[in-house]
RODRENFI-320917 format. One record per residue: residue number from 1; residue in three letters; x negated, y, z negated of N, C-alpha, C in turn. Coordinates in pm, whole numbers. Each point is the difference from the previous one (the first is absolute). Last residue first. Layout:
[r NUM 'ala' [X Y Z] [X Y Z] [X Y Z]],
...
***
This chain:
[r 225 'thr' [-10864 8261 -10145] [-16 94 148] [-158 35 -21]],
[r 224 'glu' [321 -469 -75] [-107 77 -48] [-4 104 112]],
[r 223 'asp' [346 -449 -119] [-36 119 36] [-97 90 -48]],
[r 222 'asp' [208 -463 -103] [-141 61 -8] [-9 110 58]],
[r 221 'arg' [432 -195 5] [-25 -23 -130] [-185 42 -48]],
[r 220 'ala' [326 253 382] [-27 -129 -45] [-47 20 -163]],
[r 219 'leu' [258 306 348] [-45 7 -127] [-35 -125 -24]],
[r 218 'met' [14 347 475] [75 -112 -94] [-81 -19 -115]],
[r 217 'leu' [34 448 293] [-76 -123 -18] [121 -86 -99]],
[r 216 'pro' [39 390 445] [22 -33 -150] [-43 -188 -52]],
[r 215 'arg' [-216 343 438] [119 -124 -19] [3 -2 -194]],
[r 214 'ala' [-121 469 226] [-93 -137 17] [119 -80 -63]],
[r 213 'ala' [156 411 312] [-6 -55 -140] [-97 -129 -23]],
[r 212 'his' [-11 438 322] [18 -146 45] [14 -89 -125]],
[r 211 'ile' [125 510 130] [-108 -54 -83] [79 -137 18]],
[r 210 'pro' [159 374 336] [1 -71 -91] [-83 -78 -49]],
[r 209 'glu' [2 508 234] [-60 -130 20] [54 -83 -116]],
[r 208 'leu' [81 491 41] [110 -160 -72] [-78 -63 78]],
[r 207 'asp' [-199 456 -136] [-73 -125 16] [133 -72 4]],
[r 206 'ile' [69 444 -150] [-23 -19 139] [13 -154 60]],
[r 205 'gln' [237 264 -451] [-92 -124 56] [1 -21 161]],
[r 204 'lys' [114 478 -316] [25 -103 84] [-120 -115 20]],
[r 203 'gly' [111 309 -452] [-14 16 147] [16 -82 75]],
[r 202 'arg' [-41 -37 -525] [52 102 110] [-46 -7 121]],
[r 201 'thr' [-87 -426 -305] [-9 117 4] [82 99 79]],
[r 200 'phe' [-54 -534 -200] [69 74 106] [-42 99 -97]],
[r 199 'glu' [-269 -456 -92] [38 172 -24] [38 69 114]],
[r 198 'val' [-171 -513 -208] [77 76 99] [16 129 -74]],
[r 197 'asp' [-232 -544 -56] [-8 152 -83] [87 83 131]],
[r 196 'val' [-141 -458 69] [54 -8 -129] [22 142 -63]],
[r 195 'val' [-20 -309 520] [-17 145 -60] [44 -33 -149]],
[r 194 'ala' [-200 -285 453] [74 30 -117] [3 134 -72]],
[r 193 'gly' [-304 -202 361] [128 1 48] [135 9 -105]],
[r 192 'phe' [-505 -197 -93] [30 68 135] [199 0 -18]],
[r 191 'tyr' [-338 -131 -390] [100 -39 48] [60 112 135]],
[r 190 'arg' [-402 32 -246] [-12 -140 0] [115 -26 48]],
[r 189 'asp' [32 415 -277] [-103 -47 35] [52 -149 27]],
[r 188 'pro' [384 307 -17] [-80 -71 -87] [-115 -52 70]],
[r 187 'gly' [265 485 109] [32 -178 7] [-109 -65 -65]],
[r 186 'val' [262 506 40] [-91 -61 -20] [9 -128 21]],
[r 185 'ile' [225 492 189] [24 -132 -8] [-149 -67 -74]],
[r 184 'ser' [329 450 164] [-114 -33 5] [3 -134 -90]],
[r 183 'val' [320 341 315] [-22 -100 -135] [-138 -26 -4]],
[r 182 'lys' [414 348 192] [-129 -6 -41] [-22 -106 -75]],
[r 181 'arg' [492 17 194] [-133 89 -85] [-103 -67 32]],
[r 180 'val' [394 -48 337] [-40 -65 -116] [-161 70 -28]],
[r 179 'asn' [450 211 206] [-135 -47 45] [-33 -82 -105]],
[r 178 'arg' [523 107 235] [-102 34 -99] [-175 -70 -3]],
[r 177 'gln' [554 154 202] [-122 -14 9] [-82 12 -108]],
[r 176 'arg' [506 -196 73] [-79 126 -67] [-157 6 48]],
[r 175 'phe' [406 -364 73] [-9 113 112] [-121 165 -66]],
[r 174 'ser' [170 -406 -247] [90 109 -37] [-28 88 146]],
[r 173 'leu' [-255 -379 -71] [123 -59 5] [112 118 -4]],
[r 172 'glu' [-450 86 -45] [31 -22 139] [139 -37 22]],
[r 171 'ala' [-108 78 -444] [-14 127 109] [2 -65 141]],
[r 170 'arg' [-34 -308 -353] [139 53 -15] [9 135 80]],
[r 169 'val' [-422 -258 36] [127 -79 64] [107 122 3]],
[r 168 'gln' [-363 116 -256] [-7 31 128] [106 -79 97]],
[r 167 'ala' [-6 -5 -487] [29 108 59] [-21 3 137]],
[r 166 'thr' [-169 -415 -178] [156 21 5] [70 168 19]],
[r 165 'leu' [-462 -83 -21] [45 -74 115] [130 7 9]],
[r 164 'glu' [-193 148 -337] [-45 145 113] [63 -145 123]],
[r 163 'leu' [28 -152 -424] [46 99 -26] [27 56 169]],
[r 162 'cys' [-291 -364 -97] [171 -63 44] [77 144 18]],
[r 161 'ile' [-492 73 -92] [22 -50 114] [135 -6 16]],
[r 160 'ser' [-88 44 -449] [13 107 61] [6 -27 207]],
[r 159 'his' [-23 -358 -338] [85 62 -1] [31 141 60]],
[r 158 'thr' [-389 -272 32] [71 -58 42] [171 87 -6]],
[r 157 'ala' [-364 167 -205] [-32 15 130] [101 -72 45]],
[r 156 'lys' [6 -84 -435] [41 112 5] [5 82 181]],
[r 155 'tyr' [-167 -441 -187] [151 8 0] [65 159 40]],
[r 154 'ser' [-485 -93 -43] [70 -66 124] [122 30 -15]],
[r 153 'arg' [-263 121 -361] [7 140 100] [94 -67 109]],
[r 152 'glu' [-66 -326 -293] [134 123 -75] [5 97 140]],
[r 151 'leu' [-360 -310 -22] [119 -52 64] [109 87 18]],
[r 150 'glu' [-413 100 -155] [-14 24 112] [150 -64 49]],
[r 149 'gly' [-95 -98 -435] [-4 158 11] [32 8 127]],
[r 148 'asn' [-111 -422 -104] [130 59 24] [4 150 -37]],
[r 147 'ala' [-450 -173 101] [180 -54 72] [75 12 -16]],
[r 146 'glu' [-282 126 -345] [-14 102 106] [113 -41 139]],
[r 145 'ser' [-30 -273 -404] [41 129 -2] [-5 74 120]],
[r 144 'tyr' [-168 -414 -11] [148 -20 28] [36 186 -33]],
[r 143 'lys' [-488 -55 -29] [44 -16 119] [174 -27 46]],
[r 142 'val' [-156 -26 -492] [-40 123 77] [52 -6 143]],
[r 141 'pro' [63 -401 -224] [75 130 -38] [-30 107 39]],
[r 140 'asp' [-100 -455 153] [-57 98 -23] [80 109 -13]],
[r 139 'arg' [189 -435 -7] [-128 -37 31] [-127 155 -76]],
[r 138 'gly' [533 -33 17] [-45 -116 -105] [-140 25 20]],
[r 137 'tyr' [144 168 439] [100 -14 -117] [-56 -132 -117]],
[r 136 'his' [-185 161 441] [-17 40 -142] [63 -15 -69]],
[r 135 'ile' [189 -137 409] [-166 -56 -27] [-58 -3 -127]],
[r 134 'val' [423 243 108] [-18 -178 -20] [-109 -44 -28]],
[r 133 'cys' [-13 464 197] [49 -16 -163] [17 -156 -41]],
[r 132 'lys' [-99 65 407] [-133 60 -95] [30 -2 -110]],
[r 131 'met' [376 -47 327] [-117 -140 23] [-138 23 -133]],
[r 130 'ile' [319 329 89] [91 -110 -93] [-66 -110 20]],
[r 129 'leu' [-174 362 263] [-51 15 -162] [77 -46 -86]],
[r 128 'trp' [61 -98 512] [-129 9 -53] [-45 -2 -195]],
[r 127 'ser' [424 74 220] [-6 -156 9] [-119 -4 -72]],
[r 126 'trp' [109 429 68] [87 -26 -100] [-62 -136 -12]],
[r 125 'gly' [-89 193 384] [-91 39 -81] [52 -59 -126]],
[r 124 'ser' [251 -43 346] [-137 -106 1] [-87 9 -115]],
[r 123 'leu' [402 275 52] [14 -118 -31] [-121 -142 0]],
[r 122 'ser' [-42 435 224] [-23 42 -202] [69 -157 -38]],
[r 121 'ala' [18 25 460] [-197 22 -58] [36 -20 -114]],
[r 120 'leu' [453 62 162] [-59 -151 1] [-140 -8 -19]],
[r 119 'trp' [178 445 34] [39 -95 -83] [-29 -140 -40]],
[r 118 'leu' [-119 226 357] [-81 50 -121] [64 -30 -107]],
[r 117 'tyr' [194 -54 404] [-71 -117 15] [-117 62 -178]],
[r 116 'phe' [398 196 99] [40 -119 18] [-127 -87 -47]],
[r 115 'leu' [-18 464 86] [-6 -16 -87] [42 -132 -53]],
[r 114 'tyr' [-72 119 451] [-108 -6 -93] [15 -26 -137]],
[r 113 'arg' [362 -31 310] [-96 -102 -7] [-127 -8 -57]],
[r 112 'val' [337 361 -5] [28 -127 -63] [-51 -83 1]],
[r 111 'glu' [-178 379 260] [14 50 -118] [69 -120 -121]],
[r 110 'asp' [47 -49 485] [-136 22 -49] [-45 -45 -131]],
[r 109 'ser' [472 -163 145] [-45 141 15] [-158 -32 -9]],
[r 108 'ala' [300 -439 102] [-35 100 -119] [-56 129 78]],
[r 107 'phe' [84 -408 249] [121 77 -59] [1 90 -116]],
[r 106 'ser' [-345 -364 193] [87 43 133] [94 91 -23]],
[r 105 'asp' [-283 -175 -368] [-97 90 115] [88 4 79]],
[r 104 'val' [256 -182 -339] [-83 118 -17] [-52 62 81]],
[r 103 'arg' [123 -442 87] [120 139 -12] [-72 112 21]],
[r 102 'ala' [-248 -394 -83] [17 73 130] [83 122 68]],
[r 101 'thr' [-31 -236 -484] [-105 123 -17] [19 56 201]],
[r 100 'phe' [253 -340 -135] [51 129 -63] [-77 78 31]],
[r 99 'glu' [-120 -420 131] [99 47 79] [50 146 -29]],
[r 98 'lys' [-323 -209 -271] [-44 25 140] [100 45 94]],
[r 97 'trp' [177 -174 -421] [-85 71 10] [-93 84 109]],
[r 96 'glu' [207 -481 54] [132 144 -41] [-55 149 -35]],
[r 95 'glu' [-289 -369 88] [30 32 68] [112 111 -38]],
[r 94 'ser' [-366 -58 -362] [107 -46 80] [26 29 137]],
[r 93 'glu' [-302 142 -360] [-39 -56 124] [73 -80 68]],
[r 92 'leu' [113 249 -408] [-90 122 147] [-61 -78 113]],
[r 91 'asp' [344 -179 -433] [-112 -21 49] [-30 101 169]],
[r 90 'arg' [271 124 -536] [10 -39 162] [-141 -25 68]],
[r 89 'ala' [19 131 -458] [122 -54 -16] [70 -73 174]],
[r 88 'leu' [-592 84 -202] [169 71 27] [113 -67 39]],
[r 87 'leu' [-401 -249 -143] [-21 119 -68] [124 94 25]],
[r 86 'gln' [-76 -526 39] [46 121 84] [6 124 -99]],
[r 85 'val' [-280 -451 -94] [95 58 -33] [14 142 107]],
[r 84 'gly' [-252 -514 72] [-10 152 -94] [117 50 54]],
[r 83 'glu' [-116 -430 200] [6 106 79] [-19 134 -92]],
[r 82 'pro' [-17 -441 -214] [-79 11 87] [32 129 94]],
[r 81 'pro' [285 31 -422] [-21 -62 98] [-115 -10 68]],
[r 80 'ala' [82 183 -536] [13 43 156] [13 -101 116]],
[r 79 'asp' [2 65 -526] [40 -123 58] [8 66 147]],
[r 78 'gly' [-236 264 -239] [-44 -84 -91] [55 -132 65]],
[r 77 'ser' [110 476 179] [-88 -72 43] [-43 -134 -58]],
[r 76 'gln' [311 247 -210] [37 -74 104] [-80 -72 75]],
[r 75 'thr' [-120 293 -335] [98 -102 -70] [47 -81 140]],
[r 74 'val' [-226 388 52] [-96 -101 -46] [105 -132 -48]],
[r 73 'phe' [208 405 134] [-53 -105 94] [-98 -142 -21]],
[r 72 'gly' [188 305 -284] [147 -93 19] [-90 -77 139]],
[r 71 'glu' [-302 331 -189] [52 -97 -114] [100 -95 56]],
[r 70 'pro' [-50 395 234] [-145 -80 37] [40 -93 -95]],
[r 69 'thr' [489 134 103] [-112 89 -25] [-185 -88 -6]],
[r 68 'pro' [484 -67 333] [-78 -25 -119] [-102 86 10]],
[r 67 'arg' [334 175 298] [-62 -92 -5] [-36 -15 -178]],
[r 66 'arg' [211 368 180] [102 -149 -36] [-71 -116 5]],
[r 65 'thr' [-201 419 111] [10 34 -133] [116 -126 -66]],
[r 64 'pro' [-156 60 460] [-121 -26 -64] [36 -49 -171]],
[r 63 'asp' [321 56 483] [-43 91 -160] [-74 -106 -70]],
[r 62 'leu' [237 -174 386] [-138 5 9] [-40 107 -129]],
[r 61 'asp' [467 -34 127] [-50 -114 3] [-156 -14 -34]],
[r 60 'gln' [191 416 105] [49 -14 -150] [-58 -200 -8]],
[r 59 'thr' [-130 238 397] [-85 67 -66] [59 -60 -146]],
[r 58 'ala' [226 -160 358] [-120 -45 -4] [-146 30 -149]],
[r 57 'arg' [465 218 189] [33 -137 -58] [-169 -56 -91]],
[r 56 'leu' [-32 372 325] [61 9 -190] [55 -66 -84]],
[r 55 'ile' [-81 -55 487] [-142 11 -85] [15 31 -125]],
[r 54 'glu' [347 -150 292] [-80 -66 -69] [-96 6 -67]],
[r 53 'thr' [263 334 176] [65 -29 -117] [-61 -150 -53]],
[r 52 'tyr' [-173 227 402] [-19 79 -119] [37 -67 -127]],
[r 51 'thr' [127 -200 434] [-148 -26 -64] [-30 90 -114]],
[r 50 'asp' [404 59 189] [29 -110 -57] [-144 -18 -54]],
[r 49 'thr' [79 368 235] [49 16 -147] [-15 -119 4]],
[r 48 'arg' [-170 -7 394] [-88 59 -97] [43 -6 -210]],
[r 47 'lys' [271 -166 418] [-83 -73 -65] [-135 61 -77]],
[r 46 'glu' [309 276 152] [98 -126 -86] [-118 -103 -13]],
[r 45 'trp' [-109 328 268] [36 93 -99] [63 -98 -99]],
[r 44 'met' [-62 -136 440] [-131 -18 -49] [28 60 -135]],
[r 43 'lys' [389 -13 245] [-82 -141 -28] [-106 -7 -82]],
[r 42 'thr' [189 446 190] [17 -70 -155] [-20 -139 -31]],
[r 41 'thr' [-159 172 396] [-52 82 -106] [74 -55 -106]],
[r 40 'leu' [95 -160 361] [-141 -75 -3] [-23 100 -138]],
[r 39 'glu' [374 115 231] [56 -113 -104] [-133 -70 -16]],
[r 38 'arg' [-32 429 192] [107 25 -108] [-15 -171 -60]],
[r 37 'arg' [-180 4 428] [-71 101 -99] [48 7 -139]],
[r 36 'gly' [317 -128 325] [-146 -146 -3] [-57 86 -149]],
[r 35 'gly' [311 302 192] [43 -110 -103] [-88 -98 -5]],
[r 34 'glu' [-193 263 319] [40 91 -153] [73 -49 -110]],
[r 33 'lys' [16 -188 470] [-177 12 -40] [-28 28 -168]],
[r 32 'ser' [474 58 220] [-31 -147 -36] [-183 -10 -57]],
[r 31 'thr' [175 397 177] [64 -18 -80] [-44 -138 -101]],
[r 30 'arg' [-158 88 429] [-124 122 -100] [93 -31 -138]],
[r 29 'his' [242 -225 385] [-163 -76 -38] [-58 73 -133]],
[r 28 'ser' [400 202 186] [10 -125 -63] [-103 -58 -44]],
[r 27 'phe' [-67 378 255] [78 27 -136] [-23 -98 -99]],
[r 26 'phe' [-93 -58 469] [-88 34 -79] [16 63 -137]],
[r 25 'val' [382 -142 297] [-104 -128 -41] [-116 47 -81]],
[r 24 'ala' [279 348 171] [46 -106 -165] [-77 -148 -5]],
[r 23 'ala' [-122 326 329] [9 44 -112] [72 -48 -114]],
[r 22 'ala' [5 -162 447] [-108 -8 -39] [-29 89 -155]],
[r 21 'ala' [406 0 220] [-50 -138 -53] [-125 -55 -12]],
[r 20 'val' [165 457 107] [72 -24 -126] [-56 -149 -26]],
[r 19 'phe' [-134 126 434] [-78 37 -112] [49 40 -145]],
[r 18 'leu' [213 -196 371] [-129 -77 -50] [-84 75 -58]],
[r 17 'thr' [415 196 95] [24 -127 -37] [-153 -72 -44]],
[r 16 'ala' [-26 394 260] [55 22 -151] [35 -113 -56]],
[r 15 'ala' [-102 -60 464] [-102 55 -77] [16 -28 -162]],
[r 14 'gln' [417 -37 287] [-113 -103 -3] [-148 4 -76]],
[r 13 'ser' [314 382 125] [14 -90 -116] [-53 -160 -30]],
[r 12 'ile' [-142 301 381] [-68 49 -189] [103 -72 -58]],
[r 11 'tyr' [82 -151 398] [-152 -34 -54] [-32 82 -97]],
[r 10 'pro' [426 52 166] [-20 -137 -49] [-137 -56 -24]],
[r 9 'leu' [92 448 177] [58 -5 -150] [0 -143 -44]],
[r 8 'ala' [-141 211 437] [-108 -38 -101] [36 -21 -144]],
[r 7 'gly' [330 113 352] [-96 -126 52] [-92 -27 -70]],
[r 6 'ser' [227 367 -99] [114 -74 47] [-55 -163 -6]],
[r 5 'leu' [-257 444 16] [3 -39 -94] [118 -96 -64]],
[r 4 'phe' [-92 143 461] [-137 -54 -65] [29 -35 -122]],
[r 3 'asp' [372 220 188] [15 -136 58] [-165 -47 -42]],
[r 2 'val' [61 442 -128] [115 -133 -67] [-22 -121 61]],
[r 1 'met' [-243 295 202] [-90 28 -131] [147 -101 -101]],
***
């Protein structure tokens, strides 16, 4: 028995060495794979954080309350170039903006993405109503008053969406679970993809399919609704 063990010992030692080596390779591969996952997760989180910062910056830059009143746009339209007056502070048809929205689509959560496009739809609704006010300004007091009342609701809608969007971003960046509150929206006739009125209520918004906002308008001298 002793002779058997003595003869087998080199083989047992070799097998043990191979087992330890295989285990080391396995755990090294597993550790490397987990490290790669953590690194990828970290990079994705950094990109999401940067995208969320850009979203909040965009809500500041495109805040409609920072734009001229209907009367102010009437004055500007009198000296408008052939291509018209840009209603918003940033060009939403530019390559820079398209690249930004691509990052939103790539890195934002479903909740933030939904609110972001809802906010854009509210800006489209605002631009529609600004146009109506400008067209009726000084021509039809009744229609102007009606459009101006809708415009005031539009400001409130955009602000409400902005608050909900900011709350969602802050929650996610703080690693807190948050659901978008149930929302009901109203859009203008003849202008698909715009929102002019919004109400958030208690409950969870189930449908998070993004709204494809109508293209914001350009204000020219002879625009008509």
